[in-house]
TIZALUM-752744 format. One record per residue (C-alpha): residue number from 1; residue in one letter; x negated, y, z negated. Coordinates in nm, 2 decimals, decimal comma, padded with zeros to 4 digits. Example, Ala and Ser with C-alpha at 12.3 -4.5 7.8 and 13.67 -1.06 7.14 Angstrom:
! residues 2
SITE  seq  type    east   north      up
SITE    1     A  -01,23  -00,45  -00,78
SITE    2     S  -01,37  -00,11  -00,71
! end
This chain:
! residues 135
SITE  seq  type    east   north      up
SITE    1     M  -00,74  -01,32  -01,50
SITE    2     T  -00,49  -01,11  -01,70
SITE    3     V  -00,53  -00,81  -01,91
SITE    4     S  -00,44  -00,89  -02,26
SITE    5     P  -00,24  -00,62  -02,44
SITE    6     E  -00,40  -00,44  -02,72
SITE    7     P  -00,21  -00,26  -03,00
SITE    8     G  -00,17   00,09  -02,92
SITE    9     S  -00,34   00,06  -02,57
SITE   10     G  -00,03   00,16  -02,37
SITE   11     D   00,00  -00,19  -02,24
SITE   12     S   00,36  -00,35  -02,27
SITE   13     D   00,57  -00,63  -02,14
SITE   14     R   00,79  -00,40  -01,95
SITE   15     V   00,63  -00,17  -01,68
SITE   16     R   00,83   00,02  -01,41
SITE   17     L   00,68  -00,02  -01,07
SITE   18     D   00,61   00,33  -01,01
SITE   19     K   00,41   00,35  -01,33
SITE   20     W   00,23   00,02  -01,26
SITE   21     L   00,13   00,15  -00,90
SITE   22     W   00,00   00,48  -01,06
SITE   23     A  -00,19   00,30  -01,35
SITE   24     A  -00,35   00,05  -01,09
SITE   25     R  -00,48   00,34  -00,90
SITE   26     F  -00,29   00,28  -00,58
SITE   27     F  -00,15   00,63  -00,58
SITE   28     K  -00,28   00,97  -00,74
SITE   29     T   00,05   01,05  -00,91
SITE   30     R   00,38   00,89  -01,01
SITE   31     S   00,55   01,11  -00,78
SITE   32     L   00,36   00,97  -00,47
SITE   33     A   00,43   00,62  -00,59
SITE   34     K   00,80   00,70  -00,62
SITE   35     Q   00,81   00,85  -00,27
SITE   36     A   00,63   00,54  -00,12
SITE   37     I   00,88   00,30  -00,30
SITE   38     E   01,17   00,49  -00,17
SITE   39     G   01,04   00,51   00,17
SITE   40     G   01,01   00,15   00,19
SITE   41     K   00,64   00,14   00,19
SITE   42     V   00,62  -00,10  -00,11
SITE   43     H   00,78  -00,44  -00,12
SITE   44     Y   00,81  -00,66  -00,43
SITE   45     N   00,81  -01,03  -00,36
SITE   46     G   00,91  -00,96   00,00
SITE   47     A   01,19  -00,73  -00,05
SITE   48     R   01,25  -00,36  -00,08
SITE   49     C   01,29  -00,25  -00,44
SITE   50     K   01,37   00,06  -00,66
SITE   51     V   01,14   00,27  -00,85
SITE   52     S   01,26   00,14  -01,18
SITE   53     K   01,20  -00,22  -01,09
SITE   54     E   01,02  -00,40  -01,38
SITE   55     V   00,68  -00,56  -01,27
SITE   56     E   00,62  -00,92  -01,36
SITE   57     L   00,31  -01,11  -01,38
SITE   58     N   00,22  -01,31  -01,07
SITE   59     A   00,45  -01,10  -00,85
SITE   60     T   00,34  -01,03  -00,50
SITE   61     L   00,34  -00,65  -00,39
SITE   62     T   00,30  -00,54  -00,03
SITE   63     I   00,18  -00,17  -00,03
SITE   64     R   00,13   00,02   00,29
SITE   65     Q  -00,07   00,33   00,28
SITE   66     G  -00,15   00,51   00,60
SITE   67     Y  -00,29   00,25   00,85
SITE   68     D  -00,37   00,00   00,58
SITE   69     E  -00,13  -00,26   00,43
SITE   70     R  -00,23  -00,45   00,11
SITE   71     Q  -00,09  -00,76  -00,02
SITE   72     V  -00,17  -00,79  -00,39
SITE   73     L  -00,09  -01,03  -00,68
SITE   74     V  -00,01  -00,87  -01,01
SITE   75     L  -00,25  -01,00  -01,28
SITE   76     G  -00,19  -00,75  -01,56
SITE   77     L   00,05  -00,50  -01,68
SITE   78     S  -00,04  -00,15  -01,78
SITE   79     D   00,15   00,17  -01,82
SITE   80     Q  -00,17   00,39  -01,88
SITE   81     R  -00,40   00,51  -01,61
SITE   82     R  -00,77   00,42  -01,67
SITE   83     G  -01,09   00,39  -01,49
SITE   84     A  -01,11   00,21  -01,16
SITE   85     P  -01,29  -00,09  -01,28
SITE   86     E  -01,02  -00,15  -01,56
SITE   87     A  -00,74  -00,07  -01,30
SITE   88     R  -00,90  -00,33  -01,07
SITE   89     L  -00,81  -00,61  -01,33
SITE   90     L  -00,45  -00,55  -01,30
SITE   91     Y  -00,43  -00,70  -00,95
SITE   92     Q  -00,61  -00,92  -00,69
SITE   93     E  -00,57  -00,87  -00,32
SITE   94     T  -00,51  -01,18  -00,12
SITE   95     P  -00,79  -01,31   00,11
SITE   96     E  -00,56  -01,30   00,41
SITE   97     S  -00,47  -00,92   00,33
SITE   98     V  -00,85  -00,83   00,30
SITE   99     Q  -00,92  -01,01   00,63
SITE  100     Q  -00,64  -00,83   00,81
SITE  101     R  -00,73  -00,50   00,68
SITE  102     E  -01,10  -00,54   00,78
SITE  103     L  -00,99  -00,65   01,13
SITE  104     R  -00,76  -00,35   01,18
SITE  105     A  -01,04  -00,11   01,05
SITE  106     A  -01,28  -00,27   01,30
SITE  107     Q  -01,03  -00,22   01,58
SITE  108     R  -00,97   00,14   01,49
SITE  109     K  -01,34   00,20   01,48
SITE  110     A  -01,38   00,05   01,82
SITE  111     F  -01,14   00,28   01,98
SITE  112     G  -01,32   00,58   01,84
SITE  113     P  -01,19   00,89   01,67
SITE  114     G  -00,87   01,03   01,79
SITE  115     A  -00,78   00,72   01,99
SITE  116     D  -00,43   00,72   01,84
SITE  117     L  -00,38   01,09   01,91
SITE  118     I  -00,41   01,06   02,30
SITE  119     K  -00,10   01,21   02,47
SITE  120     P  -00,03   01,26   02,85
SITE  121     N  -00,06   01,62   02,97
SITE  122     K   00,23   01,78   03,19
SITE  123     K   00,08   01,64   03,50
SITE  124     Q   00,04   01,29   03,37
SITE  125     R   00,40   01,30   03,25
SITE  126     R   00,52   01,39   03,60
SITE  127     Q   00,32   01,11   03,74
SITE  128     I   00,48   00,87   03,48
SITE  129     H   00,83   00,98   03,56
SITE  130     R   00,76   00,95   03,94
SITE  131     F   00,63   00,60   03,90
SITE  132     K   00,93   00,48   03,68
SITE  133     E   01,18   00,63   03,92
SITE  134     Q   01,01   00,42   04,21
SITE  135     H   01,03   00,09   04,02
! end
């Protein structure tokens, strides 16, 4: 499904990647979208890209946000931010991406809150060092 451009609606044939990510509601601001692109968290058709890259229909984007990574197919172009239901029409997440995200979320939930924050204390670090020196 593609979003058809309407006169004066802000849709156009040429949309910058940072603007599209903002309009599709992946990021709250264009500045955050720009930082993500420059930080290598957004890949366009499998490769790193620049902020000014023009988005094309049927392009594949890989977007990493926090623990989640989404792979989406561009279905429409817009340079105006609208409501979430309209923004959802601009892209479609691949079924593999949805499955992977749900699997990772279930794994994180199984480990409980703060599981990724566990660090050894001083005594445990000494034991680790002693163990490594012996082997």
